[in-house]
GUPALO-346693 format. One record per residue (C-alpha): residue in one letter; residue number from 0; z, y, x. Coordinates in pm, whole numbers, plus 50000, padded with zeros to 5 digits. Layout:
% residues N
residuo: A	num: NUM	zz: Z	yy: Y	xx: X
...
//
This chain:
% residues 338
residuo: M	num: 0	zz: 50000	yy: 50000	xx: 50000
residuo: I	num: 1	zz: 49942	yy: 50360	xx: 50103
residuo: E	num: 2	zz: 50128	yy: 50677	xx: 50016
residuo: T	num: 3	zz: 49874	yy: 50955	xx: 50046
residuo: P	num: 4	zz: 49831	yy: 51321	xx: 49947
residuo: L	num: 5	zz: 49585	yy: 51192	xx: 49687
residuo: A	num: 6	zz: 49672	yy: 51210	xx: 49320
residuo: I	num: 7	zz: 49692	yy: 50883	xx: 49130
residuo: L	num: 8	zz: 49353	yy: 50737	xx: 49040
residuo: P	num: 9	zz: 49194	yy: 50974	xx: 48785
residuo: L	num: 10	zz: 49092	yy: 50820	xx: 48455
residuo: D	num: 11	zz: 48989	yy: 51108	xx: 48230
residuo: C	num: 12	zz: 48687	yy: 51200	xx: 48441
residuo: G	num: 13	zz: 48339	yy: 51074	xx: 48520
residuo: S	num: 14	zz: 48230	yy: 50815	xx: 48772
residuo: Q	num: 15	zz: 48129	yy: 51080	xx: 49028
residuo: E	num: 16	zz: 48482	yy: 51215	xx: 49059
residuo: I	num: 17	zz: 48630	yy: 50864	xx: 49069
residuo: C	num: 18	zz: 48388	yy: 50776	xx: 49351
residuo: D	num: 19	zz: 48500	yy: 51085	xx: 49542
residuo: W	num: 20	zz: 48861	yy: 50973	xx: 49502
residuo: F	num: 21	zz: 48771	yy: 50621	xx: 49621
residuo: E	num: 22	zz: 48590	yy: 50760	xx: 49927
residuo: L	num: 23	zz: 48892	yy: 50968	xx: 50020
residuo: Y	num: 24	zz: 49125	yy: 50676	xx: 49955
residuo: T	num: 25	zz: 48912	yy: 50464	xx: 50189
residuo: L	num: 26	zz: 48910	yy: 50738	xx: 50451
residuo: S	num: 27	zz: 49290	yy: 50753	xx: 50438
residuo: S	num: 28	zz: 49346	yy: 50377	xx: 50454
residuo: E	num: 29	zz: 49503	yy: 50230	xx: 50766
residuo: Y	num: 30	zz: 49193	yy: 50040	xx: 50875
residuo: Y	num: 31	zz: 48931	yy: 50265	xx: 50712
residuo: A	num: 32	zz: 48853	yy: 49998	xx: 50452
residuo: V	num: 33	zz: 48956	yy: 49931	xx: 50091
residuo: S	num: 34	zz: 48860	yy: 49633	xx: 49878
residuo: L	num: 35	zz: 48709	yy: 49676	xx: 49535
residuo: H	num: 36	zz: 48976	yy: 49438	xx: 49408
residuo: E	num: 37	zz: 49243	yy: 49686	xx: 49522
residuo: L	num: 38	zz: 49062	yy: 49961	xx: 49333
residuo: A	num: 39	zz: 49056	yy: 49734	xx: 49027
residuo: R	num: 40	zz: 49431	yy: 49672	xx: 49058
residuo: V	num: 41	zz: 49504	yy: 50044	xx: 49081
residuo: W	num: 42	zz: 49279	yy: 50111	xx: 48782
residuo: D	num: 43	zz: 49433	yy: 49830	xx: 48575
residuo: K	num: 44	zz: 49784	yy: 49952	xx: 48651
residuo: R	num: 45	zz: 49691	yy: 50304	xx: 48541
residuo: K	num: 46	zz: 49511	yy: 50175	xx: 48235
residuo: N	num: 47	zz: 49812	yy: 49977	xx: 48117
residuo: S	num: 48	zz: 50078	yy: 50236	xx: 48195
residuo: E	num: 49	zz: 50277	yy: 50370	xx: 47904
residuo: D	num: 50	zz: 50140	yy: 50722	xx: 47927
residuo: A	num: 51	zz: 49776	yy: 50624	xx: 47976
residuo: D	num: 52	zz: 49573	yy: 50743	xx: 47679
residuo: F	num: 53	zz: 49215	yy: 50811	xx: 47778
residuo: E	num: 54	zz: 48869	yy: 50774	xx: 47635
residuo: G	num: 55	zz: 48774	yy: 50469	xx: 47841
residuo: N	num: 56	zz: 49089	yy: 50274	xx: 47762
residuo: T	num: 57	zz: 48888	yy: 49987	xx: 47612
residuo: V	num: 58	zz: 48672	yy: 49942	xx: 47924
residuo: E	num: 59	zz: 48727	yy: 49617	xx: 48111
residuo: A	num: 60	zz: 48804	yy: 49612	xx: 48484
residuo: Q	num: 61	zz: 48475	yy: 49441	xx: 48571
residuo: D	num: 62	zz: 48272	yy: 49703	xx: 48385
residuo: F	num: 63	zz: 48466	yy: 49978	xx: 48561
residuo: L	num: 64	zz: 48402	yy: 49821	xx: 48902
residuo: E	num: 65	zz: 48032	yy: 49773	xx: 48833
residuo: E	num: 66	zz: 47995	yy: 50140	xx: 48739
residuo: I	num: 67	zz: 48168	yy: 50259	xx: 49057
residuo: Y	num: 68	zz: 47985	yy: 50004	xx: 49272
residuo: Q	num: 69	zz: 47648	yy: 50119	xx: 49137
residuo: E	num: 70	zz: 47733	yy: 50485	xx: 49187
residuo: I	num: 71	zz: 47821	yy: 50420	xx: 49552
residuo: R	num: 72	zz: 47499	yy: 50222	xx: 49593
residuo: D	num: 73	zz: 47308	yy: 50519	xx: 49452
residuo: R	num: 74	zz: 47475	yy: 50748	xx: 49706
residuo: M	num: 75	zz: 47382	yy: 50511	xx: 49987
residuo: E	num: 76	zz: 47021	yy: 50504	xx: 49872
residuo: Q	num: 77	zz: 46992	yy: 50883	xx: 49842
residuo: L	num: 78	zz: 47170	yy: 50968	xx: 50166
residuo: G	num: 79	zz: 47073	yy: 50680	xx: 50394
residuo: E	num: 80	zz: 47227	yy: 50725	xx: 50739
residuo: C	num: 81	zz: 47395	yy: 51045	xx: 50621
residuo: Y	num: 82	zz: 47635	yy: 50852	xx: 50397
residuo: P	num: 83	zz: 47952	yy: 50787	xx: 50600
residuo: F	num: 84	zz: 48053	yy: 50472	xx: 50413
residuo: Q	num: 85	zz: 47911	yy: 50124	xx: 50377
residuo: F	num: 86	zz: 47997	yy: 49801	xx: 50199
residuo: S	num: 87	zz: 48114	yy: 49499	xx: 50393
residuo: D	num: 88	zz: 47874	yy: 49208	xx: 50433
residuo: N	num: 89	zz: 48012	yy: 49041	xx: 50121
residuo: D	num: 90	zz: 48009	yy: 49369	xx: 49922
residuo: Q	num: 91	zz: 48384	yy: 49339	xx: 49861
residuo: E	num: 92	zz: 48507	yy: 49633	xx: 50071
residuo: L	num: 93	zz: 48411	yy: 49996	xx: 50116
residuo: I	num: 94	zz: 48429	yy: 50092	xx: 50485
residuo: F	num: 95	zz: 48443	yy: 50438	xx: 50640
residuo: L	num: 96	zz: 48213	yy: 50457	xx: 50943
residuo: N	num: 97	zz: 48454	yy: 50647	xx: 51164
residuo: D	num: 98	zz: 48271	yy: 50568	xx: 51487
residuo: G	num: 99	zz: 47918	yy: 50618	xx: 51359
residuo: L	num: 100	zz: 47911	yy: 50974	xx: 51227
residuo: N	num: 101	zz: 47604	yy: 51193	xx: 51271
residuo: D	num: 102	zz: 47527	yy: 51553	xx: 51174
residuo: G	num: 103	zz: 47443	yy: 51450	xx: 50819
residuo: S	num: 104	zz: 47746	yy: 51229	xx: 50759
residuo: N	num: 105	zz: 47970	yy: 51499	xx: 50909
residuo: I	num: 106	zz: 47827	yy: 51746	xx: 50659
residuo: Y	num: 107	zz: 47884	yy: 51499	xx: 50376
residuo: I	num: 108	zz: 48254	yy: 51470	xx: 50464
residuo: F	num: 109	zz: 48277	yy: 51847	xx: 50505
residuo: C	num: 110	zz: 48133	yy: 51896	xx: 50156
residuo: L	num: 111	zz: 48360	yy: 51624	xx: 50014
residuo: F	num: 112	zz: 48673	yy: 51806	xx: 50127
residuo: I	num: 113	zz: 48569	yy: 52160	xx: 50038
residuo: S	num: 114	zz: 48447	yy: 52057	xx: 49693
residuo: H	num: 115	zz: 48798	yy: 51943	xx: 49599
residuo: T	num: 116	zz: 48999	yy: 52242	xx: 49714
residuo: N	num: 117	zz: 49285	yy: 52289	xx: 49466
residuo: N	num: 118	zz: 49153	yy: 52000	xx: 49254
residuo: K	num: 119	zz: 49474	yy: 51841	xx: 49127
residuo: V	num: 120	zz: 49275	yy: 51553	xx: 48981
residuo: I	num: 121	zz: 49199	yy: 51443	xx: 49339
residuo: F	num: 122	zz: 49475	yy: 51585	xx: 49559
residuo: D	num: 123	zz: 49840	yy: 51589	xx: 49465
residuo: K	num: 124	zz: 49939	yy: 51753	xx: 49796
residuo: P	num: 125	zz: 49637	yy: 51920	xx: 49960
residuo: S	num: 126	zz: 49848	yy: 52124	xx: 50202
residuo: F	num: 127	zz: 49717	yy: 51933	xx: 50505
residuo: Y	num: 128	zz: 49400	yy: 52144	xx: 50501
residuo: I	num: 129	zz: 49312	yy: 52503	xx: 50415
residuo: I	num: 130	zz: 48978	yy: 52636	xx: 50296
residuo: N	num: 131	zz: 48960	yy: 52992	xx: 50425
residuo: N	num: 132	zz: 48667	yy: 53233	xx: 50441
residuo: R	num: 133	zz: 48554	yy: 53093	xx: 50774
residuo: V	num: 134	zz: 48533	yy: 52740	xx: 50635
residuo: R	num: 135	zz: 48336	yy: 52864	xx: 50335
residuo: D	num: 136	zz: 48108	yy: 53051	xx: 50573
residuo: L	num: 137	zz: 48042	yy: 52727	xx: 50759
residuo: F	num: 138	zz: 47906	yy: 52585	xx: 50435
residuo: Q	num: 139	zz: 47656	yy: 52873	xx: 50438
residuo: A	num: 140	zz: 47546	yy: 52742	xx: 50778
residuo: C	num: 141	zz: 47494	yy: 52399	xx: 50617
residuo: A	num: 142	zz: 47282	yy: 52562	xx: 50346
residuo: T	num: 143	zz: 47077	yy: 52745	xx: 50611
residuo: W	num: 144	zz: 46995	yy: 52416	xx: 50783
residuo: A	num: 145	zz: 46925	yy: 52243	xx: 50452
residuo: A	num: 146	zz: 46678	yy: 52516	xx: 50358
residuo: A	num: 147	zz: 46508	yy: 52470	xx: 50695
residuo: G	num: 148	zz: 46482	yy: 52099	xx: 50625
residuo: L	num: 149	zz: 46331	yy: 52171	xx: 50285
residuo: V	num: 150	zz: 46059	yy: 52408	xx: 50402
residuo: E	num: 151	zz: 46024	yy: 52265	xx: 50753
residuo: G	num: 152	zz: 46026	yy: 52617	xx: 50884
residuo: H	num: 153	zz: 46227	yy: 52931	xx: 50957
residuo: S	num: 154	zz: 46569	yy: 52975	xx: 50799
residuo: Y	num: 155	zz: 46800	yy: 53276	xx: 50822
residuo: S	num: 156	zz: 47166	yy: 53302	xx: 50727
residuo: F	num: 157	zz: 47163	yy: 53636	xx: 50546
residuo: G	num: 158	zz: 47490	yy: 53624	xx: 50351
residuo: F	num: 159	zz: 47758	yy: 53877	xx: 50442
residuo: P	num: 160	zz: 47931	yy: 53885	xx: 50684
residuo: R	num: 161	zz: 47644	yy: 53782	xx: 50911
residuo: P	num: 162	zz: 47748	yy: 53600	xx: 51229
residuo: D	num: 163	zz: 47533	yy: 53828	xx: 51445
residuo: Q	num: 164	zz: 47713	yy: 54135	xx: 51300
residuo: S	num: 165	zz: 47379	yy: 54288	xx: 51200
residuo: G	num: 166	zz: 47351	yy: 54547	xx: 50926
residuo: F	num: 167	zz: 47172	yy: 54481	xx: 50598
residuo: L	num: 168	zz: 46852	yy: 54677	xx: 50664
residuo: E	num: 169	zz: 46846	yy: 54579	xx: 51030
residuo: K	num: 170	zz: 46854	yy: 54208	xx: 50947
residuo: L	num: 171	zz: 46620	yy: 54242	xx: 50651
residuo: T	num: 172	zz: 46361	yy: 54414	xx: 50869
residuo: I	num: 173	zz: 46379	yy: 54143	xx: 51136
residuo: I	num: 174	zz: 46331	yy: 53871	xx: 50876
residuo: Y	num: 175	zz: 46038	yy: 54023	xx: 50688
residuo: Q	num: 176	zz: 45857	yy: 54130	xx: 51002
residuo: R	num: 177	zz: 45855	yy: 53763	xx: 51101
residuo: F	num: 178	zz: 45769	yy: 53653	xx: 50748
residuo: G	num: 179	zz: 45468	yy: 53886	xx: 50747
residuo: D	num: 180	zz: 45457	yy: 53902	xx: 50367
residuo: G	num: 181	zz: 45614	yy: 54210	xx: 50213
residuo: K	num: 182	zz: 45763	yy: 54508	xx: 50396
residuo: V	num: 183	zz: 46111	yy: 54657	xx: 50401
residuo: M	num: 184	zz: 46105	yy: 55016	xx: 50272
residuo: D	num: 185	zz: 46136	yy: 55283	xx: 50538
residuo: T	num: 186	zz: 46352	yy: 55493	xx: 50306
residuo: P	num: 187	zz: 46586	yy: 55329	xx: 50052
residuo: L	num: 188	zz: 46524	yy: 55412	xx: 49688
residuo: P	num: 189	zz: 46750	yy: 55668	xx: 49521
residuo: G	num: 190	zz: 47035	yy: 55496	xx: 49342
residuo: V	num: 191	zz: 47053	yy: 55177	xx: 49549
residuo: S	num: 192	zz: 47376	yy: 55088	xx: 49724
residuo: K	num: 193	zz: 47448	yy: 55297	xx: 50031
residuo: S	num: 194	zz: 47629	yy: 55005	xx: 50194
residuo: P	num: 195	zz: 47460	yy: 54686	xx: 50073
residuo: K	num: 196	zz: 47598	yy: 54356	xx: 50196
residuo: D	num: 197	zz: 47350	yy: 54084	xx: 50099
residuo: E	num: 198	zz: 47246	yy: 54162	xx: 49738
residuo: E	num: 199	zz: 47348	yy: 53805	xx: 49641
residuo: I	num: 200	zz: 47094	yy: 53650	xx: 49881
residuo: D	num: 201	zz: 47260	yy: 53417	xx: 50132
residuo: V	num: 202	zz: 46966	yy: 53222	xx: 50277
residuo: I	num: 203	zz: 46604	yy: 53325	xx: 50339
residuo: S	num: 204	zz: 46368	yy: 53049	xx: 50446
residuo: W	num: 205	zz: 45996	yy: 52975	xx: 50451
residuo: H	num: 206	zz: 45730	yy: 52744	xx: 50589
residuo: P	num: 207	zz: 45496	yy: 52932	xx: 50827
residuo: R	num: 208	zz: 45130	yy: 52891	xx: 50737
residuo: A	num: 209	zz: 44882	yy: 52810	xx: 51012
residuo: D	num: 210	zz: 44684	yy: 53125	xx: 50925
residuo: S	num: 211	zz: 45000	yy: 53341	xx: 50890
residuo: A	num: 212	zz: 44875	yy: 53452	xx: 50548
residuo: P	num: 213	zz: 45083	yy: 53505	xx: 50231
residuo: G	num: 214	zz: 45122	yy: 53222	xx: 49987
residuo: T	num: 215	zz: 45373	yy: 52980	xx: 50134
residuo: Y	num: 216	zz: 45687	yy: 52782	xx: 50051
residuo: Y	num: 217	zz: 45946	yy: 53063	xx: 50036
residuo: I	num: 218	zz: 46312	yy: 53015	xx: 49942
residuo: L	num: 219	zz: 46573	yy: 53273	xx: 49849
residuo: G	num: 220	zz: 46903	yy: 53091	xx: 49824
residuo: Q	num: 221	zz: 47255	yy: 53154	xx: 49708
residuo: V	num: 222	zz: 47552	yy: 52960	xx: 49844
residuo: A	num: 223	zz: 47836	yy: 52876	xx: 49605
residuo: S	num: 224	zz: 48134	yy: 52678	xx: 49732
residuo: G	num: 225	zz: 48382	yy: 52785	xx: 49464
residuo: N	num: 226	zz: 48454	yy: 52616	xx: 49135
residuo: N	num: 227	zz: 48292	yy: 52905	xx: 48947
residuo: W	num: 228	zz: 47942	yy: 52814	xx: 49070
residuo: L	num: 229	zz: 47825	yy: 52745	xx: 48714
residuo: D	num: 230	zz: 47880	yy: 53113	xx: 48636
residuo: K	num: 231	zz: 47640	yy: 53222	xx: 48910
residuo: S	num: 232	zz: 47263	yy: 53248	xx: 48913
residuo: I	num: 233	zz: 47032	yy: 53381	xx: 49179
residuo: K	num: 234	zz: 46739	yy: 53412	xx: 48938
residuo: G	num: 235	zz: 46825	yy: 53762	xx: 48820
residuo: A	num: 236	zz: 46908	yy: 53882	xx: 49170
residuo: I	num: 237	zz: 46567	yy: 53807	xx: 49320
residuo: E	num: 238	zz: 46365	yy: 54059	xx: 49121
residuo: A	num: 239	zz: 46613	yy: 54337	xx: 49203
residuo: F	num: 240	zz: 46628	yy: 54231	xx: 49569
residuo: H	num: 241	zz: 46251	yy: 54252	xx: 49607
residuo: G	num: 242	zz: 46207	yy: 54563	xx: 49395
residuo: N	num: 243	zz: 46489	yy: 54763	xx: 49550
residuo: W	num: 244	zz: 46427	yy: 54691	xx: 49917
residuo: L	num: 245	zz: 46065	yy: 54586	xx: 49977
residuo: S	num: 246	zz: 45734	yy: 54760	xx: 49917
residuo: P	num: 247	zz: 45501	yy: 54590	xx: 49883
residuo: I	num: 248	zz: 45701	yy: 54291	xx: 49766
residuo: P	num: 249	zz: 45593	yy: 53952	xx: 49902
residuo: A	num: 250	zz: 45286	yy: 53796	xx: 49744
residuo: S	num: 251	zz: 45446	yy: 53454	xx: 49797
residuo: T	num: 252	zz: 45636	yy: 53337	xx: 49490
residuo: P	num: 253	zz: 46003	yy: 53285	xx: 49583
residuo: I	num: 254	zz: 46185	yy: 52968	xx: 49487
residuo: S	num: 255	zz: 46534	yy: 53045	xx: 49363
residuo: A	num: 256	zz: 46780	yy: 52797	xx: 49510
residuo: M	num: 257	zz: 47150	yy: 52726	xx: 49469
residuo: F	num: 258	zz: 47338	yy: 52534	xx: 49740
residuo: I	num: 259	zz: 47667	yy: 52371	xx: 49637
residuo: P	num: 260	zz: 47902	yy: 52117	xx: 49805
residuo: F	num: 261	zz: 47969	yy: 51941	xx: 49475
residuo: V	num: 262	zz: 47806	yy: 51644	xx: 49306
residuo: I	num: 263	zz: 47650	yy: 51687	xx: 48964
residuo: E	num: 264	zz: 47858	yy: 51523	xx: 48693
residuo: P	num: 265	zz: 47660	yy: 51457	xx: 48374
residuo: V	num: 266	zz: 47837	yy: 51495	xx: 48042
residuo: K	num: 267	zz: 47844	yy: 51227	xx: 47775
residuo: N	num: 268	zz: 47509	yy: 51080	xx: 47666
residuo: E	num: 269	zz: 47309	yy: 51236	xx: 47948
residuo: N	num: 270	zz: 47216	yy: 51140	xx: 48304
residuo: I	num: 271	zz: 47209	yy: 51350	xx: 48620
residuo: S	num: 272	zz: 46840	yy: 51430	xx: 48574
residuo: D	num: 273	zz: 46908	yy: 51561	xx: 48223
residuo: R	num: 274	zz: 47194	yy: 51773	xx: 48351
residuo: L	num: 275	zz: 46992	yy: 51916	xx: 48638
residuo: G	num: 276	zz: 46707	yy: 51999	xx: 48402
residuo: V	num: 277	zz: 46937	yy: 52223	xx: 48199
residuo: L	num: 278	zz: 47109	yy: 52378	xx: 48501
residuo: T	num: 279	zz: 46787	yy: 52441	xx: 48695
residuo: R	num: 280	zz: 46639	yy: 52647	xx: 48414
residuo: R	num: 281	zz: 46948	yy: 52867	xx: 48421
residuo: L	num: 282	zz: 47053	yy: 52873	xx: 48788
residuo: G	num: 283	zz: 46746	yy: 52783	xx: 48994
residuo: H	num: 284	zz: 46678	yy: 52475	xx: 49206
residuo: I	num: 285	zz: 47013	yy: 52311	xx: 49280
residuo: Y	num: 286	zz: 47083	yy: 52136	xx: 49609
residuo: H	num: 287	zz: 47410	yy: 51944	xx: 49598
residuo: R	num: 288	zz: 47617	yy: 51708	xx: 49813
residuo: L	num: 289	zz: 47385	yy: 51412	xx: 49766
residuo: L	num: 290	zz: 47090	yy: 51617	xx: 49900
residuo: I	num: 291	zz: 47228	yy: 51870	xx: 50148
residuo: P	num: 292	zz: 47346	yy: 51633	xx: 50428
residuo: A	num: 293	zz: 47004	yy: 51474	xx: 50490
residuo: L	num: 294	zz: 46822	yy: 51806	xx: 50454
residuo: A	num: 295	zz: 47067	yy: 51983	xx: 50687
residuo: R	num: 296	zz: 47038	yy: 51705	xx: 50944
residuo: K	num: 297	zz: 46660	yy: 51747	xx: 50935
residuo: G	num: 298	zz: 46696	yy: 52124	xx: 50969
residuo: L	num: 299	zz: 46925	yy: 52084	xx: 51270
residuo: E	num: 300	zz: 46677	yy: 51849	xx: 51436
residuo: L	num: 301	zz: 46397	yy: 52099	xx: 51376
residuo: G	num: 302	zz: 46605	yy: 52381	xx: 51521
residuo: R	num: 303	zz: 46686	yy: 52184	xx: 51835
residuo: N	num: 304	zz: 46340	yy: 52044	xx: 51895
residuo: R	num: 305	zz: 46098	yy: 52312	xx: 51776
residuo: K	num: 306	zz: 46178	yy: 52624	xx: 51969
residuo: H	num: 307	zz: 45912	yy: 52831	xx: 51790
residuo: L	num: 308	zz: 46119	yy: 52807	xx: 51470
residuo: V	num: 309	zz: 46410	yy: 53039	xx: 51397
residuo: I	num: 310	zz: 46683	yy: 52830	xx: 51237
residuo: E	num: 311	zz: 47009	yy: 53014	xx: 51264
residuo: R	num: 312	zz: 47362	yy: 52894	xx: 51334
residuo: I	num: 313	zz: 47272	yy: 52565	xx: 51503
residuo: D	num: 314	zz: 47578	yy: 52596	xx: 51728
residuo: D	num: 315	zz: 47810	yy: 52597	xx: 51425
residuo: A	num: 316	zz: 47751	yy: 52222	xx: 51383
residuo: V	num: 317	zz: 48007	yy: 52165	xx: 51659
residuo: E	num: 318	zz: 48269	yy: 52370	xx: 51476
residuo: I	num: 319	zz: 48211	yy: 52170	xx: 51158
residuo: S	num: 320	zz: 48251	yy: 51845	xx: 51351
residuo: N	num: 321	zz: 48576	yy: 51968	xx: 51506
residuo: W	num: 322	zz: 48707	yy: 52084	xx: 51167
residuo: I	num: 323	zz: 48634	yy: 51745	xx: 51013
residuo: E	num: 324	zz: 48806	yy: 51561	xx: 51297
residuo: K	num: 325	zz: 49120	yy: 51771	xx: 51255
residuo: V	num: 326	zz: 49127	yy: 51742	xx: 50876
residuo: I	num: 327	zz: 49082	yy: 51365	xx: 50887
residuo: N	num: 328	zz: 49358	yy: 51331	xx: 51148
residuo: D	num: 329	zz: 49590	yy: 51553	xx: 50944
residuo: F	num: 330	zz: 49500	yy: 51366	xx: 50625
residuo: R	num: 331	zz: 49576	yy: 51029	xx: 50780
residuo: G	num: 332	zz: 49884	yy: 51170	xx: 50951
residuo: S	num: 333	zz: 50028	yy: 51262	xx: 50612
residuo: C	num: 334	zz: 49987	yy: 50904	xx: 50486
residuo: V	num: 335	zz: 50259	yy: 50638	xx: 50492
residuo: Y	num: 336	zz: 50141	yy: 50281	xx: 50540
residuo: S	num: 337	zz: 50350	yy: 49982	xx: 50435
//
């Protein structure tokens, strides 16, 4: 048995959140492995407790295990080598790959922790790690690399505060001179902010055309690591961003993108595709935890190997790796094994 900072196994939530709990439980276990039978025992104990009254109370243990098993299999399929867990040869244990982490699997773990900040469904005592502004800013670095992986091209971290300490117009001019499509106004329009920060645009990325002409894959992205991400949308910000600061505006049609560390949890009687269809129409293209790690890993590889591309904040990957190592050590250090 393990005493951990984790809350007791959540029941009144979807399979995605239960899988997150199981991943963290596995990560905290003494030998980085937990059997599915142990998960079933924990679930059955919760299900039969006196105060357990939840919607799935009639579900059998085998059905519960099959749902969680399939969800983990789906994560493995989507993330490939960027998923930091695997099943044992007999499919009876989930194993954390502590000695086989890469850039992508590091980013997955990073997103797993920051997506459950102050989530009492998952953590009963989350005091072993703190999500401050610097940690949230590191997720913007992840989004910058993921955008580079998407477009296979340049990617700038534009959200304020910018790591290079550049001013708004200074940075904007550098970016759009390289983009070559659209031009930053020499004189700001009357009425615009006199001290703009980022105008809700955190990532600017595009695929350079061979002829350097307009008409390319062009992303304007917003990064949202807080639980209020559903209340945000970059769609309305893009028109104002172009109209207020560029003349002419780019001929390339921008793709509005939202980068989040969370997984998408469908509501009753819908699947993830249904849910994303609704959210995309409102918020823009959504890149979540099951997509970002592989895309960011690709972006990092491009940045290291293709020197003609500008992909910012490559060096921050080391800081993320160090943060993860410390958080995992502190997490495991707060556990009691018996």
